[in-house]
Predicted model as a PDB file, atoms N, CA, C, CB and O in Angstrom, pLDDT in the B-factor column:
MODEL        1                                                                  
ATOM      1  N   UNK A   1      54.060  27.474  14.065  1.00 66.00           N  
ATOM      2  CA  UNK A   1      55.288  27.093  15.490  1.00 66.00           C  
ATOM      3  C   UNK A   1      54.925  26.011  15.791  1.00 66.00           C  
ATOM      4  CB  UNK A   1      55.351  27.980  16.991  1.00 66.00           C  
ATOM      5  O   UNK A   1      53.857  25.486  15.474  1.00 66.00           O  
ATOM      6  N   UNK A   2      56.041  25.428  16.636  1.00 77.00           N  
ATOM      7  CA  UNK A   2      55.797  23.941  17.272  1.00 77.00           C  
ATOM      8  C   UNK A   2      56.852  24.359  19.175  1.00 77.00           C  
ATOM      9  CB  UNK A   2      56.890  22.209  15.751  1.00 77.00           C  
ATOM     10  O   UNK A   2      57.592  25.207  19.673  1.00 77.00           O  
ATOM     11  N   UNK A   3      56.290  23.279  19.452  1.00 81.00           N  
ATOM     12  CA  UNK A   3      57.034  23.458  21.089  1.00 81.00           C  
ATOM     13  C   UNK A   3      57.416  21.829  21.603  1.00 81.00           C  
ATOM     14  CB  UNK A   3      55.642  24.300  22.487  1.00 81.00           C  
ATOM     15  O   UNK A   3      56.684  20.844  21.502  1.00 81.00           O  
ATOM     16  N   UNK A   4      58.600  21.888  22.097  1.00 86.00           N  
ATOM     17  CA  UNK A   4      59.237  20.710  22.545  1.00 86.00           C  
ATOM     18  C   UNK A   4      59.793  20.353  23.773  1.00 86.00           C  
ATOM     19  CB  UNK A   4      60.047  20.545  21.885  1.00 86.00           C  
ATOM     20  O   UNK A   4      61.006  20.508  23.624  1.00 86.00           O  
ATOM     21  N   UNK A   5      59.537  19.902  25.071  1.00 89.00           N  
ATOM     22  CA  UNK A   5      60.068  20.050  26.383  1.00 89.00           C  
ATOM     23  C   UNK A   5      60.837  18.964  26.816  1.00 89.00           C  
ATOM     24  CB  UNK A   5      59.085  20.268  27.297  1.00 89.00           C  
ATOM     25  O   UNK A   5      60.173  17.979  27.142  1.00 89.00           O  
ATOM     26  N   UNK A   6      62.095  18.866  26.913  1.00 93.00           N  
ATOM     27  CA  UNK A   6      62.853  17.843  28.108  1.00 93.00           C  
ATOM     28  C   UNK A   6      62.105  17.951  29.005  1.00 93.00           C  
ATOM     29  CB  UNK A   6      64.297  18.120  28.701  1.00 93.00           C  
ATOM     30  O   UNK A   6      61.733  19.064  29.376  1.00 93.00           O  
ATOM     31  N   UNK A   7      61.711  16.868  29.560  1.00 94.00           N  
ATOM     32  CA  UNK A   7      61.023  16.368  30.934  1.00 94.00           C  
ATOM     33  C   UNK A   7      61.544  15.609  31.940  1.00 94.00           C  
ATOM     34  CB  UNK A   7      60.037  15.672  30.713  1.00 94.00           C  
ATOM     35  O   UNK A   7      62.107  14.572  31.592  1.00 94.00           O  
ATOM     36  N   UNK A   8      61.499  15.856  33.035  1.00 95.00           N  
ATOM     37  CA  UNK A   8      62.153  15.070  34.180  1.00 95.00           C  
ATOM     38  C   UNK A   8      61.091  14.751  35.210  1.00 95.00           C  
ATOM     39  CB  UNK A   8      63.359  15.898  34.881  1.00 95.00           C  
ATOM     40  O   UNK A   8      60.723  15.451  36.153  1.00 95.00           O  
ATOM     41  N   UNK A   9      60.648  13.481  34.817  1.00 95.00           N  
ATOM     42  CA  UNK A   9      59.327  12.913  35.523  1.00 95.00           C  
ATOM     43  C   UNK A   9      59.902  12.774  37.145  1.00 95.00           C  
ATOM     44  CB  UNK A   9      58.744  11.181  34.750  1.00 95.00           C  
ATOM     45  O   UNK A   9      60.752  12.002  37.589  1.00 95.00           O  
ATOM     46  N   UNK A  10      59.142  13.770  37.803  1.00 94.00           N  
ATOM     47  CA  UNK A  10      59.298  13.688  39.359  1.00 94.00           C  
ATOM     48  C   UNK A  10      59.062  12.109  39.988  1.00 94.00           C  
ATOM     49  CB  UNK A  10      58.112  14.766  40.057  1.00 94.00           C  
ATOM     50  O   UNK A  10      59.608  11.448  40.872  1.00 94.00           O  
ATOM     51  N   UNK A  11      58.184  11.933  39.236  1.00 94.00           N  
ATOM     52  CA  UNK A  11      58.022  10.666  39.963  1.00 94.00           C  
ATOM     53  C   UNK A  11      58.537   9.247  40.079  1.00 94.00           C  
ATOM     54  CB  UNK A  11      57.138  10.484  39.799  1.00 94.00           C  
ATOM     55  O   UNK A  11      58.556   8.483  41.045  1.00 94.00           O  
ATOM     56  N   UNK A  12      58.909   9.119  38.954  1.00 96.00           N  
ATOM     57  CA  UNK A  12      60.331   7.937  38.703  1.00 96.00           C  
ATOM     58  C   UNK A  12      61.238   8.531  38.199  1.00 96.00           C  
ATOM     59  CB  UNK A  12      60.214   6.660  37.715  1.00 96.00           C  
ATOM     60  O   UNK A  12      61.878   7.639  37.642  1.00 96.00           O  
ATOM     61  N   UNK A  13      61.668   9.338  38.042  1.00 95.00           N  
ATOM     62  CA  UNK A  13      63.069  10.382  37.430  1.00 95.00           C  
ATOM     63  C   UNK A  13      62.883  10.221  36.199  1.00 95.00           C  
ATOM     64  CB  UNK A  13      64.771   9.991  37.767  1.00 95.00           C  
ATOM     65  O   UNK A  13      63.234  11.304  35.731  1.00 95.00           O  
ATOM     66  N   UNK A  14      62.532   9.522  35.287  1.00 95.00           N  
ATOM     67  CA  UNK A  14      62.604   9.263  34.011  1.00 95.00           C  
ATOM     68  C   UNK A  14      63.026  10.384  33.196  1.00 95.00           C  
ATOM     69  CB  UNK A  14      61.460   8.788  33.617  1.00 95.00           C  
ATOM     70  O   UNK A  14      63.230  11.299  33.994  1.00 95.00           O  
ATOM     71  N   UNK A  15      63.177  10.641  32.442  1.00 95.00           N  
ATOM     72  CA  UNK A  15      64.035  12.128  31.549  1.00 95.00           C  
ATOM     73  C   UNK A  15      63.405  11.565  29.845  1.00 95.00           C  
ATOM     74  CB  UNK A  15      66.633  12.097  31.699  1.00 95.00           C  
ATOM     75  O   UNK A  15      63.591  10.383  29.555  1.00 95.00           O  
ATOM     76  N   UNK A  16      62.856  12.274  29.064  1.00 94.00           N  
ATOM     77  CA  UNK A  16      62.222  12.283  28.086  1.00 94.00           C  
ATOM     78  C   UNK A  16      61.860  13.515  27.567  1.00 94.00           C  
ATOM     79  CB  UNK A  16      61.358  11.609  28.265  1.00 94.00           C  
ATOM     80  O   UNK A  16      61.508  14.487  28.236  1.00 94.00           O  
ATOM     81  N   UNK A  17      62.000  13.428  25.762  1.00 92.00           N  
ATOM     82  CA  UNK A  17      61.342  14.590  25.026  1.00 92.00           C  
ATOM     83  C   UNK A  17      59.990  14.591  25.079  1.00 92.00           C  
ATOM     84  CB  UNK A  17      61.662  14.650  23.664  1.00 92.00           C  
ATOM     85  O   UNK A  17      59.418  13.501  25.068  1.00 92.00           O  
ATOM     86  N   UNK A  18      59.264  15.747  25.144  1.00 89.00           N  
ATOM     87  CA  UNK A  18      57.920  15.553  24.583  1.00 89.00           C  
ATOM     88  C   UNK A  18      57.434  16.622  23.374  1.00 89.00           C  
ATOM     89  CB  UNK A  18      56.933  15.654  25.810  1.00 89.00           C  
ATOM     90  O   UNK A  18      57.554  17.826  23.599  1.00 89.00           O  
ATOM     91  N   UNK A  19      57.016  16.272  22.395  1.00 84.00           N  
ATOM     92  CA  UNK A  19      56.637  17.073  21.364  1.00 84.00           C  
ATOM     93  C   UNK A  19      55.134  18.008  21.625  1.00 84.00           C  
ATOM     94  CB  UNK A  19      56.550  16.062  20.143  1.00 84.00           C  
ATOM     95  O   UNK A  19      54.291  17.636  22.442  1.00 84.00           O  
ATOM     96  N   UNK A  20      55.035  18.822  21.080  1.00 69.00           N  
ATOM     97  CA  UNK A  20      53.645  19.576  21.030  1.00 69.00           C  
ATOM     98  C   UNK A  20      53.244  20.338  19.635  1.00 69.00           C  
ATOM     99  CB  UNK A  20      53.664  20.711  22.197  1.00 69.00           C  
ATOM    100  O   UNK A  20      53.782  21.399  19.320  1.00 69.00           O  
ATOM    101  N   UNK A  21      52.543  19.885  19.069  1.00 63.00           N  
ATOM    102  CA  UNK A  21      52.336  20.740  17.512  1.00 63.00           C  
ATOM    103  C   UNK A  21      50.957  20.921  17.540  1.00 63.00           C  
ATOM    104  CB  UNK A  21      52.786  19.874  15.948  1.00 63.00           C  
ATOM    105  O   UNK A  21      50.079  20.066  17.656  1.00 63.00           O  
ATOM    106  N   UNK A  22      50.843  22.372  17.396  1.00 55.00           N  
ATOM    107  CA  UNK A  22      49.796  23.229  17.173  1.00 55.00           C  
ATOM    108  C   UNK A  22      48.843  22.218  15.708  1.00 55.00           C  
ATOM    109  CB  UNK A  22      50.579  25.034  16.746  1.00 55.00           C  
ATOM    110  O   UNK A  22      49.445  21.798  14.719  1.00 55.00           O  
ATOM    111  N   UNK A  23      47.314  22.023  15.939  1.00 47.00           N  
ATOM    112  CA  UNK A  23      46.527  21.302  15.035  1.00 47.00           C  
ATOM    113  C   UNK A  23      46.179  20.212  15.452  1.00 47.00           C  
ATOM    114  CB  UNK A  23      47.019  21.107  13.942  1.00 47.00           C  
ATOM    115  O   UNK A  23      45.148  19.637  15.100  1.00 47.00           O  
ATOM    116  N   UNK A  24      47.094  19.743  16.351  1.00 46.00           N  
ATOM    117  CA  UNK A  24      46.970  18.215  17.159  1.00 46.00           C  
ATOM    118  C   UNK A  24      46.174  17.953  18.032  1.00 46.00           C  
ATOM    119  CB  UNK A  24      47.982  17.800  17.836  1.00 46.00           C  
ATOM    120  O   UNK A  24      46.390  16.922  18.669  1.00 46.00           O  
ATOM    121  N   UNK A  25      44.652  19.003  18.473  1.00 45.00           N  
ATOM    122  CA  UNK A  25      44.337  19.476  19.902  1.00 45.00           C  
ATOM    123  C   UNK A  25      45.106  19.718  20.782  1.00 45.00           C  
ATOM    124  CB  UNK A  25      43.700  18.812  20.496  1.00 45.00           C  
ATOM    125  O   UNK A  25      44.460  19.694  21.829  1.00 45.00           O  
ATOM    126  N   UNK A  26      46.370  19.994  21.018  1.00 47.00           N  
ATOM    127  CA  UNK A  26      47.349  20.499  22.124  1.00 47.00           C  
ATOM    128  C   UNK A  26      47.604  22.023  21.857  1.00 47.00           C  
ATOM    129  CB  UNK A  26      48.829  19.646  22.101  1.00 47.00           C  
ATOM    130  O   UNK A  26      48.152  22.310  20.792  1.00 47.00           O  
ATOM    131  N   UNK A  27      47.341  22.789  22.518  1.00 50.00           N  
ATOM    132  CA  UNK A  27      47.937  23.911  22.538  1.00 50.00           C  
ATOM    133  C   UNK A  27      49.056  24.083  22.914  1.00 50.00           C  
ATOM    134  CB  UNK A  27      47.427  24.573  23.017  1.00 50.00           C  
ATOM    135  O   UNK A  27      49.249  23.603  24.031  1.00 50.00           O  
ATOM    136  N   UNK A  28      50.421  24.861  22.196  1.00 47.00           N  
ATOM    137  CA  UNK A  28      51.567  24.885  22.616  1.00 47.00           C  
ATOM    138  C   UNK A  28      51.370  26.017  23.601  1.00 47.00           C  
ATOM    139  CB  UNK A  28      52.588  24.993  21.563  1.00 47.00           C  
ATOM    140  O   UNK A  28      50.378  26.733  23.738  1.00 47.00           O  
ATOM    141  N   UNK A  29      52.992  26.040  24.531  1.00 49.00           N  
ATOM    142  CA  UNK A  29      53.059  27.358  25.702  1.00 49.00           C  
ATOM    143  C   UNK A  29      54.488  27.591  25.417  1.00 49.00           C  
ATOM    144  CB  UNK A  29      52.702  26.993  27.611  1.00 49.00           C  
ATOM    145  O   UNK A  29      55.388  26.963  24.860  1.00 49.00           O  
ATOM    146  N   UNK A  30      54.394  28.429  25.852  1.00 48.00           N  
ATOM    147  CA  UNK A  30      55.911  29.127  26.526  1.00 48.00           C  
ATOM    148  C   UNK A  30      55.348  29.409  27.788  1.00 48.00           C  
ATOM    149  CB  UNK A  30      56.676  30.707  25.747  1.00 48.00           C  
ATOM    150  O   UNK A  30      54.326  29.972  28.180  1.00 48.00           O  
ATOM    151  N   UNK A  31      56.997  28.463  28.670  1.00 48.00           N  
ATOM    152  CA  UNK A  31      56.527  28.419  30.182  1.00 48.00           C  
ATOM    153  C   UNK A  31      57.458  29.383  30.671  1.00 48.00           C  
ATOM    154  CB  UNK A  31      56.618  26.919  31.017  1.00 48.00           C  
ATOM    155  O   UNK A  31      57.395  29.671  31.866  1.00 48.00           O  
ATOM    156  N   UNK A  32      58.184  29.848  30.054  1.00 50.00           N  
ATOM    157  CA  UNK A  32      59.034  30.892  30.115  1.00 50.00           C  
ATOM    158  C   UNK A  32      58.397  32.231  30.090  1.00 50.00           C  
ATOM    159  CB  UNK A  32      59.924  30.771  29.111  1.00 50.00           C  
ATOM    160  O   UNK A  32      58.594  33.189  30.837  1.00 50.00           O  
ATOM    161  N   UNK A  33      57.670  32.116  29.177  1.00 50.00           N  
ATOM    162  CA  UNK A  33      56.786  33.498  29.172  1.00 50.00           C  
ATOM    163  C   UNK A  33      55.558  33.917  30.225  1.00 50.00           C  
ATOM    164  CB  UNK A  33      56.097  33.509  27.826  1.00 50.00           C  
ATOM    165  O   UNK A  33      55.220  35.044  30.587  1.00 50.00           O  
ATOM    166  N   UNK A  34      54.916  32.386  30.652  1.00 50.00           N  
ATOM    167  CA  UNK A  34      54.107  32.747  31.571  1.00 50.00           C  
ATOM    168  C   UNK A  34      52.569  32.211  30.857  1.00 50.00           C  
ATOM    169  CB  UNK A  34      54.342  34.404  31.903  1.00 50.00           C  
ATOM    170  O   UNK A  34      51.486  32.395  31.413  1.00 50.00           O  
ATOM    171  N   UNK A  35      52.721  31.601  29.677  1.00 53.00           N  
ATOM    172  CA  UNK A  35      51.708  31.010  29.031  1.00 53.00           C  
ATOM    173  C   UNK A  35      51.116  29.725  29.328  1.00 53.00           C  
ATOM    174  CB  UNK A  35      52.039  30.970  27.949  1.00 53.00           C  
ATOM    175  O   UNK A  35      51.867  28.769  29.516  1.00 53.00           O  
ATOM    176  N   UNK A  36      49.813  29.578  29.397  1.00 60.00           N  
ATOM    177  CA  UNK A  36      49.503  28.174  29.779  1.00 60.00           C  
ATOM    178  C   UNK A  36      49.811  27.071  29.079  1.00 60.00           C  
ATOM    179  CB  UNK A  36      48.343  28.031  29.924  1.00 60.00           C  
ATOM    180  O   UNK A  36      49.878  27.220  27.859  1.00 60.00           O  
ATOM    181  N   UNK A  37      50.099  25.569  29.702  1.00 68.00           N  
ATOM    182  CA  UNK A  37      50.133  24.286  28.961  1.00 68.00           C  
ATOM    183  C   UNK A  37      48.632  23.781  29.257  1.00 68.00           C  
ATOM    184  CB  UNK A  37      51.404  23.188  29.513  1.00 68.00           C  
ATOM    185  O   UNK A  37      47.875  23.937  30.215  1.00 68.00           O  
ATOM    186  N   UNK A  38      48.505  22.980  27.788  1.00 66.00           N  
ATOM    187  CA  UNK A  38      46.862  22.459  28.217  1.00 66.00           C  
ATOM    188  C   UNK A  38      47.086  20.774  29.370  1.00 66.00           C  
ATOM    189  CB  UNK A  38      45.736  21.916  26.158  1.00 66.00           C  
ATOM    190  O   UNK A  38      47.801  19.790  29.559  1.00 66.00           O  
ATOM    191  N   UNK A  39      45.890  21.473  29.807  1.00 74.00           N  
ATOM    192  CA  UNK A  39      45.965  20.526  31.229  1.00 74.00           C  
ATOM    193  C   UNK A  39      44.675  19.576  30.826  1.00 74.00           C  
ATOM    194  CB  UNK A  39      45.696  21.553  33.009  1.00 74.00           C  
ATOM    195  O   UNK A  39      44.590  18.599  31.570  1.00 74.00           O  
ATOM    196  N   UNK A  40      43.593  19.654  29.750  1.00 77.00           N  
ATOM    197  CA  UNK A  40      42.707  18.788  29.465  1.00 77.00           C  
ATOM    198  C   UNK A  40      43.382  17.704  29.047  1.00 77.00           C  
ATOM    199  CB  UNK A  40      41.807  19.211  28.629  1.00 77.00           C  
ATOM    200  O   UNK A  40      43.167  16.779  29.830  1.00 77.00           O  
ATOM    201  N   UNK A  41      44.167  17.365  28.090  1.00 82.00           N  
ATOM    202  CA  UNK A  41      44.859  16.497  27.607  1.00 82.00           C  
ATOM    203  C   UNK A  41      45.951  16.036  28.242  1.00 82.00           C  
ATOM    204  CB  UNK A  41      45.113  16.815  26.624  1.00 82.00           C  
ATOM    205  O   UNK A  41      46.905  16.777  28.480  1.00 82.00           O  
ATOM    206  N   UNK A  42      45.916  14.530  28.644  1.00 87.00           N  
ATOM    207  CA  UNK A  42      47.184  14.395  29.126  1.00 87.00           C  
ATOM    208  C   UNK A  42      48.396  14.186  28.605  1.00 87.00           C  
ATOM    209  CB  UNK A  42      47.148  13.706  29.741  1.00 87.00           C  
ATOM    210  O   UNK A  42      48.679  14.032  27.417  1.00 87.00           O  
ATOM    211  N   UNK A  43      49.253  14.186  29.734  1.00 89.00           N  
ATOM    212  CA  UNK A  43      51.026  14.217  29.011  1.00 89.00           C  
ATOM    213  C   UNK A  43      51.052  13.281  30.053  1.00 89.00           C  
ATOM    214  CB  UNK A  43      52.395  15.827  29.004  1.00 89.00           C  
ATOM    215  O   UNK A  43      50.797  13.490  31.239  1.00 89.00           O  
ATOM    216  N   UNK A  44      51.472  11.933  29.360  1.00 92.00           N  
ATOM    217  CA  UNK A  44      52.060  11.056  30.513  1.00 92.00           C  
ATOM    218  C   UNK A  44      53.511  10.634  30.354  1.00 92.00           C  
ATOM    219  CB  UNK A  44      51.244   9.757  30.657  1.00 92.00           C  
ATOM    220  O   UNK A  44      53.940  10.608  29.201  1.00 92.00           O  
ATOM    221  N   UNK A  45      54.271  10.324  31.278  1.00 94.00           N  
ATOM    222  CA  UNK A  45      55.292   9.801  31.233  1.00 94.00           C  
ATOM    223  C   UNK A  45      55.595   8.276  30.781  1.00 94.00           C  
ATOM    224  CB  UNK A  45      55.611  10.068  32.265  1.00 94.00           C  
ATOM    225  O   UNK A  45      55.034   7.423  31.469  1.00 94.00           O  
ATOM    226  N   UNK A  46      56.301   7.879  29.855  1.00 94.00           N  
ATOM    227  CA  UNK A  46      56.547   6.723  29.201  1.00 94.00           C  
ATOM    228  C   UNK A  46      56.786   5.612  30.092  1.00 94.00           C  
ATOM    229  CB  UNK A  46      57.581   6.887  28.346  1.00 94.00           C  
ATOM    230  O   UNK A  46      56.355   4.471  29.929  1.00 94.00           O  
ATOM    231  N   UNK A  47      57.497   6.021  31.037  1.00 95.00           N  
ATOM    232  CA  UNK A  47      57.974   4.865  32.167  1.00 95.00           C  
ATOM    233  C   UNK A  47      57.069   4.323  33.098  1.00 95.00           C  
ATOM    234  CB  UNK A  47      59.005   5.356  33.065  1.00 95.00           C  
ATOM    235  O   UNK A  47      56.825   3.134  33.306  1.00 95.00           O  
ATOM    236  N   UNK A  48      56.504   5.528  33.745  1.00 96.00           N  
ATOM    237  CA  UNK A  48      55.679   5.338  35.020  1.00 96.00           C  
ATOM    238  C   UNK A  48      54.095   5.115  34.446  1.00 96.00           C  
ATOM    239  CB  UNK A  48      55.837   6.805  36.123  1.00 96.00           C  
ATOM    240  O   UNK A  48      53.317   4.273  34.895  1.00 96.00           O  
ATOM    241  N   UNK A  49      53.827   5.988  33.438  1.00 95.00           N  
ATOM    242  CA  UNK A  49      52.490   6.388  32.773  1.00 95.00           C  
ATOM    243  C   UNK A  49      51.893   7.238  33.709  1.00 95.00           C  
ATOM    244  CB  UNK A  49      51.506   5.195  32.412  1.00 95.00           C  
ATOM    245  O   UNK A  49      50.664   7.278  33.641  1.00 95.00           O  
ATOM    246  N   UNK A  50      52.463   7.973  34.622  1.00 94.00           N  
ATOM    247  CA  UNK A  50      51.623   9.104  35.447  1.00 94.00           C  
ATOM    248  C   UNK A  50      51.352  10.439  34.641  1.00 94.00           C  
ATOM    249  CB  UNK A  50      52.465   9.550  36.826  1.00 94.00           C  
ATOM    250  O   UNK A  50      52.182  10.832  33.822  1.00 94.00           O  
ATOM    251  N   UNK A  51      50.293  11.061  34.861  1.00 94.00           N  
ATOM    252  CA  UNK A  51      50.064  11.996  34.422  1.00 94.00           C  
ATOM    253  C   UNK A  51      50.786  13.362  34.658  1.00 94.00           C  
ATOM    254  CB  UNK A  51      49.067  11.941  34.620  1.00 94.00           C  
ATOM    255  O   UNK A  51      50.632  13.769  35.809  1.00 94.00           O  
ATOM    256  N   UNK A  52      51.337  13.956  34.064  1.00 92.00           N  
ATOM    257  CA  UNK A  52      52.340  15.227  34.362  1.00 92.00           C  
ATOM    258  C   UNK A  52      51.757  16.811  34.355  1.00 92.00           C  
ATOM    259  CB  UNK A  52      53.504  15.191  33.178  1.00 92.00           C  
ATOM    260  O   UNK A  52      52.212  17.911  34.668  1.00 92.00           O  
ATOM    261  N   UNK A  53      51.030  16.512  34.047  1.00 89.00           N  
ATOM    262  CA  UNK A  53      50.236  17.989  33.492  1.00 89.00           C  
ATOM    263  C   UNK A  53      48.630  18.354  34.012  1.00 89.00           C  
ATOM    264  CB  UNK A  53      50.088  17.870  31.682  1.00 89.00           C  
ATOM    265  O   UNK A  53      47.792  19.102  33.508  1.00 89.00           O  
ATOM    266  N   UNK A  54      48.577  17.444  35.311  1.00 90.00           N  
ATOM    267  CA  UNK A  54      47.532  18.330  36.009  1.00 90.00           C  
ATOM    268  C   UNK A  54      47.046  19.174  36.254  1.00 90.00           C  
ATOM    269  CB  UNK A  54      47.417  18.424  36.536  1.00 90.00           C  
ATOM    270  O   UNK A  54      45.854  19.424  36.433  1.00 90.00           O  
ATOM    271  N   UNK A  55      48.283  19.980  36.315  1.00 89.00           N  
ATOM    272  CA  UNK A  55      48.385  21.209  37.010  1.00 89.00           C  
ATOM    273  C   UNK A  55      49.541  21.806  36.331  1.00 89.00           C  
ATOM    274  CB  UNK A  55      48.546  21.077  38.563  1.00 89.00           C  
ATOM    275  O   UNK A  55      50.652  21.344  36.072  1.00 89.00           O  
ATOM    276  N   UNK A  56      48.858  23.250  36.049  1.00 88.00           N  
ATOM    277  CA  UNK A  56      50.225  23.899  35.389  1.00 88.00           C  
ATOM    278  C   UNK A  56      51.711  24.325  36.235  1.00 88.00           C  
ATOM    279  CB  UNK A  56      49.715  25.283  34.780  1.00 88.00           C  
ATOM    280  O   UNK A  56      52.774  24.840  35.888  1.00 88.00           O  
ATOM    281  N   UNK A  57      51.283  23.930  37.214  1.00 90.00           N  
ATOM    282  CA  UNK A  57      52.366  24.409  38.817  1.00 90.00           C  
ATOM    283  C   UNK A  57      53.421  22.956  38.195  1.00 90.00           C  
ATOM    284  CB  UNK A  57      51.228  24.089  41.275  1.00 90.00           C  
ATOM    285  O   UNK A  57      54.449  23.039  37.523  1.00 90.00           O  
ATOM    286  N   UNK A  58      52.892  21.997  38.581  1.00 91.00           N  
ATOM    287  CA  UNK A  58      53.228  20.454  38.605  1.00 91.00           C  
ATOM    288  C   UNK A  58      53.906  20.537  37.277  1.00 91.00           C  
ATOM    289  CB  UNK A  58      51.860  19.264  38.711  1.00 91.00           C  
ATOM    290  O   UNK A  58      55.128  20.391  37.270  1.00 91.00           O  
ATOM    291  N   UNK A  59      53.288  20.749  36.168  1.00 90.00           N  
ATOM    292  CA  UNK A  59      54.034  20.530  35.144  1.00 90.00           C  
ATOM    293  C   UNK A  59      55.308  21.511  34.993  1.00 90.00           C  
ATOM    294  CB  UNK A  59      53.164  20.569  34.054  1.00 90.00           C  
ATOM    295  O   UNK A  59      56.387  21.124  34.543  1.00 90.00           O  
ATOM    296  N   UNK A  60      55.084  22.657  35.368  1.00 90.00           N  
ATOM    297  CA  UNK A  60      56.241  23.174  35.173  1.00 90.00           C  
ATOM    298  C   UNK A  60      57.662  22.806  36.388  1.00 90.00           C  
ATOM    299  CB  UNK A  60      55.805  24.650  35.081  1.00 90.00           C  
ATOM    300  O   UNK A  60      58.740  23.360  36.174  1.00 90.00           O  
ATOM    301  N   UNK A  61      57.558  22.137  37.246  1.00 93.00           N  
ATOM    302  CA  UNK A  61      58.070  21.897  38.264  1.00 93.00           C  
ATOM    303  C   UNK A  61      58.996  20.736  37.599  1.00 93.00           C  
ATOM    304  CB  UNK A  61      57.079  21.641  39.420  1.00 93.00           C  
ATOM    305  O   UNK A  61      60.166  20.546  37.930  1.00 93.00           O  
ATOM    306  N   UNK A  62      58.129  19.807  36.371  1.00 93.00           N  
ATOM    307  CA  UNK A  62      58.621  19.101  35.361  1.00 93.00           C  
ATOM    308  C   UNK A  62      59.783  19.397  34.338  1.00 93.00           C  
ATOM    309  CB  UNK A  62      57.678  18.931  34.778  1.00 93.00           C  
ATOM    310  O   UNK A  62      60.630  18.527  34.136  1.00 93.00           O  
ATOM    311  N   UNK A  63      59.842  20.726  33.628  1.00 92.00           N  
ATOM    312  CA  UNK A  63      60.364  20.740  32.473  1.00 92.00           C  
ATOM    313  C   UNK A  63      61.819  21.010  32.787  1.00 92.00           C  
ATOM    314  CB  UNK A  63      59.690  21.675  31.577  1.00 92.00           C  
ATOM    315  O   UNK A  63      61.838  21.737  33.781  1.00 92.00           O  
ATOM    316  N   UNK A  64      63.099  20.731  32.355  1.00 93.00           N  
ATOM    317  CA  UNK A  64      63.918  20.932  32.288  1.00 93.00           C  
ATOM    318  C   UNK A  64      64.293  21.880  31.329  1.00 93.00           C  
ATOM    319  CB  UNK A  64      64.256  20.090  32.361  1.00 93.00           C  
ATOM    320  O   UNK A  64      65.062  22.743  31.752  1.00 93.00           O  
ATOM    321  N   UNK A  65      63.854  21.984  29.767  1.00 90.00           N  
ATOM    322  CA  UNK A  65      64.475  22.576  28.840  1.00 90.00           C  
ATOM    323  C   UNK A  65      62.911  22.654  27.727  1.00 90.00           C  
ATOM    324  CB  UNK A  65      66.015  21.622  28.348  1.00 90.00           C  
ATOM    325  O   UNK A  65      62.253  21.678  27.366  1.00 90.00           O  
ATOM    326  N   UNK A  66      62.680  23.920  27.430  1.00 87.00           N  
ATOM    327  CA  UNK A  66      61.764  24.227  26.557  1.00 87.00           C  
ATOM    328  C   UNK A  66      62.129  24.798  25.239  1.00 87.00           C  
ATOM    329  CB  UNK A  66      60.990  24.981  27.144  1.00 87.00           C  
ATOM    330  O   UNK A  66      62.765  25.851  25.203  1.00 87.00           O  
ATOM    331  N   UNK A  67      61.782  24.198  24.174  1.00 84.00           N  
ATOM    332  CA  UNK A  67      62.371  24.433  22.372  1.00 84.00           C  
ATOM    333  C   UNK A  67      60.967  24.750  22.014  1.00 84.00           C  
ATOM    334  CB  UNK A  67      63.181  22.799  21.241  1.00 84.00           C  
ATOM    335  O   UNK A  67      59.870  24.213  22.171  1.00 84.00           O  
ATOM    336  N   UNK A  68      61.551  26.109  21.334  1.00 82.00           N  
ATOM    337  CA  UNK A  68      60.379  26.533  20.747  1.00 82.00           C  
ATOM    338  C   UNK A  68      61.198  27.107  19.297  1.00 82.00           C  
ATOM    339  CB  UNK A  68      59.431  27.736  21.791  1.00 82.00           C  
ATOM    340  O   UNK A  68      62.347  27.517  19.134  1.00 82.00           O  
ATOM    341  N   UNK A  69      59.644  26.869  18.024  1.00 77.00           N  
ATOM    342  CA  UNK A  69      60.400  27.151  16.628  1.00 77.00           C  
ATOM    343  C   UNK A  69      59.260  27.405  15.887  1.00 77.00           C  
ATOM    344  CB  UNK A  69      61.362  25.920  15.935  1.00 77.00           C  
ATOM    345  O   UNK A  69      58.138  26.944  16.098  1.00 77.00           O  
ATOM    346  N   UNK A  70      59.751  28.488  14.632  1.00 70.00           N  
ATOM    347  CA  UNK A  70      58.419  28.745  13.741  1.00 70.00           C  
ATOM    348  C   UNK A  70      58.318  27.992  12.815  1.00 70.00           C  
ATOM    349  CB  UNK A  70      58.247  29.964  13.135  1.00 70.00           C  
ATOM    350  O   UNK A  70      57.354  28.074  12.054  1.00 70.00           O  
TER     351      UNK A  70                                                      
ENDMDL                                                                          
END                                                                             
């Protein structure tokens, strides 16, 4: 199973895709189901390099689309 996000950075306005694959030290999450996103491993905006997942709430505000597959 994999998870990818389309993210809109609230700090600089950049839009980008972020891919999370199990087995690489990051836990996938289903934002719509209320499960948690890994907050120990930083997800950074490629434009401004700001950390986007310091808290679950901050990360959820920046998600535009969540894709999941088996």
